[in-house]
LUMLUM-941777 format. One record per residue (C-alpha): residue in three letters; x, y, z. Coordinates in steps of 0.5 Angstrom, whole numbers, plus 500, padded with zeros to 3 digits. Last residue first. Example, Ala and Ser with C-alpha at 12.3 -4.5 7.8 and 13.67 -1.06 7.14 Angstrom:
// LUMLUM-941777
SER527498514ALA525491516
// end
This chain:
// LUMLUM-941777
GLU608535397ILE602532401GLN603525405ILE597521403LEU592516407PRO594517414PHE591512420GLU585513425ALA584507429VAL580502427VAL576498432SER570504432PRO569501425LYS569506419GLN563507415THR563513410THR558516406PRO557521400HIS552526400GLN549527393LYS543532391GLY546538395HIS548543390THR552537386LEU559540387GLU557543394LYS555537397VAL561533393ARG565538397GLU562538404ALA562530404VAL569530401PHE572535406TYR569531412ASP571524410ILE578526407GLU580529414ARG577524418ILE581519414ASN588522414VAL591527410ILE598529412GLY602535411ASP601538418GLN596543415ASN590542420LEU585541415ASP589537410ALA583536405LYS585541400GLY592537399ASP591538391LYS592531390LEU588528396GLY583533397ASN581535390LEU583528388LEU577525393ALA572531391LEU573529383THR572522385PHE566523388ALA563528383GLY565523378HIS570526373GLY572530367TRP569536372GLU566540366PRO564534362LYS559532369GLU559526373TYR553524379SER553519383TYR545518384GLU541518390LYS536513393GLY540512400THR547515400SER552517395ALA560516393ALA561510398MET567511403ILE569504406VAL573502412VAL574495413GLY574492420ASN571485419GLU569484426GLU567491428THR562491422ALA564495415LEU564489410THR557487412ARG554494413ILE557496406ALA553490403GLU547492406LEU547499405LEU539500405ASP534502400THR529499396GLU528500388GLY522497385ARG522501379SER526504374ALA531498373LEU538500372LEU540500380ASN537493381THR535493388GLY538493395LEU544497396LYS544504396GLY551508397SER554505391HIS548508387CYS551509380ALA558507383ASP563510386ILE566506391PHE573507395VAL575502400LEU580502405VAL583496408LYS588495414SER592489413PRO591482416LEU586480410ASN580476412GLY574481411LEU577483405VAL577476402ASP570474404SER567481404PHE569482397ASP567475394LEU560476398TRP560483394ASP559478388VAL562480381GLY557480376THR556475370ILE553469374ARG549472379ILE548478374ARG544474368ASN540480366PRO545485368ASP550482364GLY557483366ASP563483361TYR566490363PRO564488370LEU558490374ILE559490381TYR554486385PHE550487391ARG545481394GLU538483397LYS535479391GLN538483386ASN542489387ILE547492381GLY553497382HIS555500376SER562502375ALA568506379ILE571502384PHE578504388ILE581499393LEU586501398VAL590495402VAL595498407ASP601493410LYS604491417GLN599486418THR601483411ALA598483404ASN601478399GLU596472398GLU590475399LEU591482395TRP593477389TYR586473390PHE582480390ALA586481383ASP584474380LEU577476382ILE577482378ASN581479372SER575474372ARG570478372THR573483367ALA576489368GLN581489362LYS576491357ASP574497361THR580499366LEU583495371THR589498375LYS593493379ASP598496384PHE604495389VAL607501392ASP613501396LYS615504403PHE609508404LEU608515406ARG614517402GLY618512398LYS612510394GLN607516395GLY607518387ARG604511385TYR598513389LEU596519385SER597515379SER593510381ILE587515383GLU588518376LEU587512372ALA581509376ASP577516375LYS579516368ASP576509367ALA570511371TYR569518366SER564517361LEU559511363SER557505358TYR551501360ASN548501353PRO554500350ASN554492352SER561490352HIS562495357GLN566502357SER566506363VAL569501368GLY574503373ILE578499378SER584501382LEU587495386LEU592498391TYR597494395LEU601499399ASN607497403PRO608500411LYS613505413TYR616503420ARG617508425GLU625509426LEU628504430GLY634505435GLN630502441GLN623502440LEU622495437LYS625492444GLU621496448SER615493445ARG608497445LEU601494447ILE595499446ARG589495449GLU582496446GLU575495450SER572489448ILE568488442THR561484443SER557479439GLY550477439HIS545472441GLU548465439ASN554467442GLU560472440VAL567475442PHE571480439ILE577482443ASN581488441ILE588490441THR592496438ASN599495437GLU604501437LEU611500434LEU609494430LEU611486430LEU608485437GLU608477438MET602474440GLU600469445PHE593467447SER588467453LEU580467454GLN577465461TYR570463461ASN564465465SER557463464GLU557457469GLY564456471GLN571458469ASN570454462THR577455459ILE578458452LYS585457449ILE585461443GLN588459436ASP582455434TRP578462434ARG582466430ILE588470431ILE590476427THR583479425ARG584486423GLY582492427ASN588495429LEU590488431LEU584484432VAL583477436LYS578473435ALA572469438ASN566465436THR561460439VAL561462446PRO556458450SER549462453ALA549467459SER556469457GLN561472461VAL568473458ASN574474462THR580476458LYS588474458LEU594476454ILE601473453VAL606477450ALA612475445ASN616482443LYS619483450GLN620488455TYR613490454THR610497454THR602498456ASP597503455LYS590501457ILE591498464MET589491466PRO593487461THR592482463ILE585480466TRP581484461GLN573484461VAL569482456SER561481456PRO557476451PRO551478448LEU545479451ASN538476449ASP534474455THR536481458VAL533484451LYS526482453ALA522477449ASN514477451LYS512478443SER516472441LEU519472434PRO518466430VAL525463427ILE524461420ALA519467419THR513466414ARG507466419ASN511470425TYR512476421LEU504477420THR503476428MET508481429ALA505486425GLN499485428ASP502486435PHE506492433SER500496430GLU499501424GLU499495419GLU503498414THR508501418ILE509495423LEU510491417LYS515495415ILE519495422LEU518487421SER521487414PRO527491417LYS528486423TYR535487426TYR533485433GLU536478434LYS542477430LYS544484430PHE544485437ASP552487438TYR550492432LEU545495436PRO551498441HIS552495447TYR554499453GLU556496460ALA554500466ILE560503471GLN559500478ASN556502484VAL549502482ASN550495480GLN552492473ASN547496469VAL546494461VAL546500457TRP543498450GLY544501444GLY543507439LEU546511433ARG552506431GLU547502428GLY545507423GLY552506420ALA549502414SER542505414SER538502420ALA532498421TYR530496429TYR527491434GLY529493441GLU522492444GLN521500444THR521500437TRP526502432CYS528506426LEU536509425TRP539513420GLU545515417ASN545522413ASP549526418GLN545524424GLU538521423TYR533519429TYR527515428SER522512433LEU516507431LEU509505434PRO510510440PRO509508447LEU502509450VAL502512458PRO495511460THR493516465ALA489515472ASN487521475LEU487520483TYR482524487GLU475523486TYR477517482SER479514489THR473513492ILE474513499ILE473507503GLU473508511GLU476503515GLY482507517ARG482512511LYS482508505ALA483510498GLN481504493LEU484503486LYS481498481VAL486499475ALA484498468GLU486494461LEU493493464PRO500492462ASN504490468LEU509496470PHE504500474GLU507507474LEU505511481ARG507519480SER507524486LEU506530483GLY508537484LEU508541491PHE515545491GLY521542495TYR522535499ASN527534504ASP524528508SER522521506ASP523516501PHE520510498LEU520505504ARG520498501ASP515494505ASN512491499ILE508497498SER510504498TYR513510503LEU512517504VAL513520510ASP512527513ASN516531519ASN521534515THR517537510LEU512535505ASN507540503GLY510539496GLU512532493TYR516534487ASP517529482SER517523486HIS516516483VAL513509485LYS514503482VAL508498482LYS507490481LEU499489482ASN496484485PRO491488489TYR493496490ILE490499496LEU491507497ASP492509504PHE490515508ASN492520513LYS491527514PHE485528510ASN481535511THR485538505ASN480534500ILE485532495HIS484534488GLY488541487THR493538492SER496533487TYR496526485ASP498523478LEU497516477ARG501513471LEU498507468SER503503463MET502500457ASN506495454ARG501494448LYS495498450GLU492498443SER493505439PHE488510439GLU492516438ASP497512433TYR504515434LEU510516430ASP516518434ILE522523431ARG528524435GLY531531433ASN535533439LEU529538442ASP524533441GLN520531434THR513528434ILE509525429PHE501523428LEU497517426SER489517427SER488517420SER481519417ILE483526416GLU489524412PRO494529412SER497525419PRO498530425ALA504534426ILE508536432GLY514539433THR519542439LEU518536444ASN522537450PHE527532452GLN527526457TYR521524453GLY516518456GLY512516450PHE505519450GLU500520455LYS493519455LEU486523457PRO489528461LEU485532465LEU483539463TYR481545468GLU477551467SER471547465LYS465548460LEU470550454ASN472543454PRO478541449GLN479533450TYR487533452LEU492528450LEU499529454THR506529452LYS511530458ALA518532459GLU523531464THR528537464THR535537465HIS539543464PHE535547469HIS536542475SER531543480SER525544475PHE520548477THR516549471HIS517541469ASN516540462MET510540457SER508538450VAL501538449LEU496534444LEU489537443ASN483532441GLY479534435SER480527432ASN485529427LEU490532432PHE490539434SER497541436PHE501543442ASN508546444LYS512548450ASN506547456SER509548463TYR508543468PHE506545475PRO499543475THR496539469LEU492544464ARG489550466ILE484553461THR483561460LYS478562455ASP479566448ASN477560444ILE482556448LEU487560451LEU492555454MET495555461HIS500551464TRP506556464GLU503562460LYS498563454LYS499559448GLU494559443VAL488555441THR482555436VAL476551436ASP471552430ASN473546426HIS480545429SER485550430THR492551432LYS495545427ARG502543426PHE503541419SER500536414PHE504535408ALA500533401ASP500540399SER507539396ILE514540399ILE519537394PRO524533398ASN532536397THR534529401PHE531523402LEU532517407SER529510406LEU525505410GLU520505405SER514505409PHE517510414SER519514409PHE524519411CYS525527409LYS530532409GLY530539407LEU524541411ASP528545416ASP531539418TYR524535418LEU519532413VAL516525415ILE513520410LYS508516412ASN505514405ALA502521405GLY506527409PHE507529416ALA511536417ILE516538422GLU519545423SER526546426ASN528546433GLY530539433LYS537540431LYS538546435ASN539553432HIS539558437GLN540565434TYR547568435PHE547575437ASN549580431LYS552587433SER559585430THR564590429SER570587434ASP569581431LEU574575434GLN574568432ASP581567429GLU585571435LEU581566439LYS585560436LEU580554437THR580547439GLN574543438LEU570537441LYS563534439GLY556534442GLU553539437SER558544440THR564543445VAL569548446LEU576548447VAL580555448THR586557445SER590564446GLU591565453ASN592558455LEU587551454PHE581556456CYS575552457LEU568552454GLN561549454ASP555549449PHE558553443SER557558438PHE562562434ASP564569432ILE566572439ARG564579440TYR570583443TYR572586449GLU576592452ARG576593460ASN583594460ALA585589466ILE579584465ASN580583457LEU573581456LEU572576450LEU564576448ALA558571447GLU551573446SER545569445SER538568442THR531565443SER530562450ASN535567453SER543567453PHE549571455ARG556569455VAL562571458ILE569569456ALA574572461LEU581574460ASN587576465GLU585571470SER592568468PRO589561467SER583564463ILE576565466PHE569562463LEU563566465ASP556563463SER549567463TYR542566463GLN536571462THR539578461ILE540579454SER541587453SER548586455GLN552591460TYR560591460LEU566592465GLU562595471LYS567597477ILE563596484LYS566597491GLY564592496THR570592501LYS573586498ASP573588491PHE567587486ILE568587479GLN562587474VAL559584468LYS552587468GLY546583464LYS541585469PRO541579473SER549581475VAL555577472PHE560577477LEU568578478PHE570578485SER576581488ASN583579491SER587582485LYS591575483ASN586571486LEU580573482TYR574569485VAL569567480GLY561569478THR554567476GLN547570476PRO549575482ASN545576488GLU545584489LYS548586496ILE555584496PRO558586503HIS558578506LYS556576512ILE559570516LYS555563517LYS559558521ILE563552520ASN567548525PHE569542520PRO566535522PRO572533520ILE579534522THR581541522ASN586545517ARG580547513ASN578552519PHE571554516GLU567560514ILE561561510SER558566506PHE551568504ASN547570498SER540571499ASN539578494ARG533574491THR532567493HIS524566494LYS523570487PHE527566483THR530570477PRO536571482ASN538564482GLY542562488PHE549565492THR554561495LEU561564498ILE566559501LYS571561506SER578558508ASN580557500LYS586562501ASP581568502TYR576565497PHE572559494ILE566560490ILE560556490SER554558484SER547556483VAL545555490GLU538555492HIS536559499ASP535558506ASN541554507GLU542549513ILE550548514THR552540514SER558537516PRO558530512ASN556523515GLU553519509LYS558515506PHE559509502PHE566506500PRO569502494GLU574497496LYS581497495SER582504499LYS585511498THR584516504PRO577519504LEU575526502ALA572529507TRP565531505LEU562538507LYS554539506LEU550545504PRO543543505GLU538540500ARG531544500PHE533550497SER531549489ASN530553483LEU537552481GLY541546485SER542544492ALA548543495THR554539496LEU562541498ILE568536497TYR574535501ARG581535502SER583536495ASN586543496PRO582547491ASP576544495PHE572540490ARG565542488VAL558539487THR551542486GLY544539484LEU541535490GLU534537490LYS533529490SER534529497PHE541526499GLY543521504GLY549518499PHE556519498THR559514494GLY566511493ILE572509488ILE568508482LYS572506476THR574509470THR581507471THR585513470ILE579517471ASP578515478MET571516480LEU567519486ASN560518486VAL555523489VAL548520490ALA540522489GLN536516489GLY531513483GLU534506484SER537507477ASN542513480ILE540520480ARG546524479ALA552528482VAL559526479ALA565527482LEU571526478LEU578524481ASN584525478THR588527485LYS591534483ALA586535477ASP580535482PHE574535477ASP567537478SER560534476ASP553536476LEU546533475LEU547527471LYS540524470GLY541516470LYS534515473GLU530522471GLY526518465THR528511464GLY533507468MET540508469ASP547505472PHE553510470TRP554511463ILE561511459LYS564514453LYS572513451THR577516446LEU573521443THR577525438GLU580532438SER587530436ALA591534441ILE585534446ASP584526446TRP577526449PHE573523455CYS566523454ILE561522460SER553520458LYS547522461ASP544525455ARG544532458SER552531458VAL558531462THR565532458ILE572530460ALA578533456THR585530456THR592532454ARG592539458ASP597536463SER592538469THR586534466VAL581538463HIS573539465PHE567541462ARG560541464PHE553542461VAL554538454ASP548538450ALA545532447TYR547526443HIS554527445GLY561525442LYS563522435PRO559515436ASN552520438ASN548515442LEU541514443VAL539510449PHE535504450VAL536501458PRO537494460ASP533492466THR536493473PRO542490476GLN542488483ALA542492489PHE549495492LEU546502493SER540499495SER543497501SER544505503LEU538507501LEU534501505LEU538503511LEU536510510ALA529509510ILE529504515SER532510520LYS526514517LEU521510519PHE523509526HIS524516527LEU517517524LEU514511529PHE518515535LEU514521533GLY507518532ALA508515539PRO510522542GLU504525539ILE506530533LYS502537533LYS501542527THR500536522LYS503535515LYS500530511ALA502523512LEU502519505LEU501512506LEU502507499MET500500500
// end
């Protein structure tokens, strides 16, 4: 049962004893739950190049080699600053909604400890301490309320300070002594505490770090002008001697820093003023901005320069400020977060990626323009016939029916946009949780703010909402609610809730077919969901919202009784709950106790699918009809979800079944929790390909507009039927942990080394490989496998280090899927002594077929493309490569037999020290889901006999020990799945590329086009657009973006994509697939 004890003026001694007893149980359960069993895996969207959502915290190691970014997508990224590349990404244990939310972080460069304030998978606020050298959690601070929002290290590395966050003041300031190093993770909840009467948005250490200035958000009426300082003796042993002291600052700033050199404070005021305060309170104004809602402040190491950013909901302004002479310049770039590397260079994050910028190249003293926020999901969306969604400023569209991405679509009347009127009813936004419906003010769910809305074809109103009083500004829990407009009532109750969004919706569009109940939504980061308003209750949960607006205030205590139901309890803001109140749930599990903020909603989510719920509210023996006080809202999942990034896309169901482009599998995956005191495991979707890659099922869901009906139809013809009740936990791939070496980078005295890993797999291991620099060097039969007990295996193998740097990964597979271990970089002292870096040999196969035996299929420049590539790389002999061996096959030479012989030539000669490069310019043909290259003597009508089967490519290239790069410029080289010479029956998906560019095969592929695009060629170019861009980048050196004389894969990928888009006016978009196990490597040395 759920007991809610309302606030009373007097508590009897017996009741007080019971209250303390319950609180003791609460703390016991809180600490024990920190070591609870793992919860179910959680699907997350993932940007393989960085973060999926905004970065809100940024840290840099003391040696300036590694950056650490903390994001609203619940992930933490580690970056190599020199190369601006992502080296590692981690997730803590998490769940859906707020579980896993990262609240704040701080980094202590002296100890390499990262403190992360977050909500764990049990729904509890904790602070974890992680050693970034091992990414292991060494300890946990607990006992917080969910108002936790601030964590800071003492500059002397002796303690950390925690407090509440924006728009909250219920979590007291706490000082935690940092523990001595221990082999076992610790758990602590006994800090020194000082009660605070205001929210804390900033903490500043000053006066030799013996004092702390705290202040809150001045836009929040309860905390205006409420800053204070605390003083403590930092040389004492905890608990510290703490006392409040007065501070001369009268106006509560938005943000600020302490300048040690001048013994003064630099603040940004609520009115957009940048000011310096000395210790006497004297003020010197440096700048006045017209944007006043939010501000950020970044200081250079010398404290001479500051970057200040002002922002509101529509625009932002950033400037570089010279503190000494009060000069300033507008900054000509936008960013999420920023960090000074030195006085002339900054690191910035934008769109989830890391970038290094020289300040002198980014300043504009004359510009008066402000930056307009242009988040990916901010653009308008439209819904078209045949289930086509139009998005990205209406410049792209995706067909759910065909599972195809199109660029430059033609907008017609067949598209439907957001509707603000239906029949005679018109709606417009008013404020907070209110709408104007036919000029009448209508209130919606309390303590939620409406962000976007649209009428659906039924006449019901869909509204996207988020918390009005969010204690953590950077993370919002969004709700998407369906209402039936009723002008007779001043308050509307929701009929349904859709999804479970972490980010606000920015777009809604109903189907253009008036009789259809389908609609689409888009969130802030570009995720698009397809819904059926009247969907069947597939995996439906029920949410019960309880608020004082519907509770008789005469009730002091009441029980809710739920027979035979599995229930989880969430809290948003249990207002009117004070330190004398208790809230707990059924099954003898105390849910939470004191320290709640504003009144909002206590939410009960029923996990088992239900048609209806019979609820009773009971006070003593008196039964109260619950429907007077509780609103049961069905929560319906989307039929399908869609996300696209850089023309790679992913379409999936909440059960985990998916379809994707070749690189789209990297856009999502499953976080598998270990326990709440360990880093979670992340498995990208391609680890689950065996069980969950089901494009035919996705198409059936679109056609039938029903998951259950699609599953039934799919199983009628499936060789292995799918279970409607299957869970990801039943189909997990293996998990791999290194035994030796334990650390990422290891140097050995000898060339011969023995390596060991531990593998956990619920089903028997069926395959294993050792990958060197992404290529297979040791196979299944060469690995010693020892069964260590149920589901536990040890793999050991011996290898010889032949390269100066050897990047090793382990590939392991079971019947459900596969996984790739973390990398280990191995070096040999023996090889490093007195040796120059080894230059590899290049094996080049260049194929270009312009003239075919049947002239109807002839092209104009394919042969010339191949000859130019061969000539370019022959010139690299003695430069980037020790030697270059090439086979160039053009026109009549490019027969099926000669092409196959050339592949066998590669197989016989290339070694693990070498590089293989293959260039193909010809027609590509798909037939019955098999892809073929059309040789000179090929016949499209007999392609299975006369074409070069892509399986021959994958079989040979996937087993070569060398690094392999493939350039393919065919008529539809980025679209494989149907006959490209036919005008009908085309399908989309890069199946052949997907197979070859897997982590297991490790081949890097650059294809000339994406989706249903052609590869263009023009007489004025003298080449295909793709090859011309390659030559511009490689031969002319234009792809050497960092001007170091070397062009690598990342540089040519970026340059070719932009150049082809420019040449073809956006009609052609190259695609590059590089497995994560393949390290960056150079392609050419510029003269």
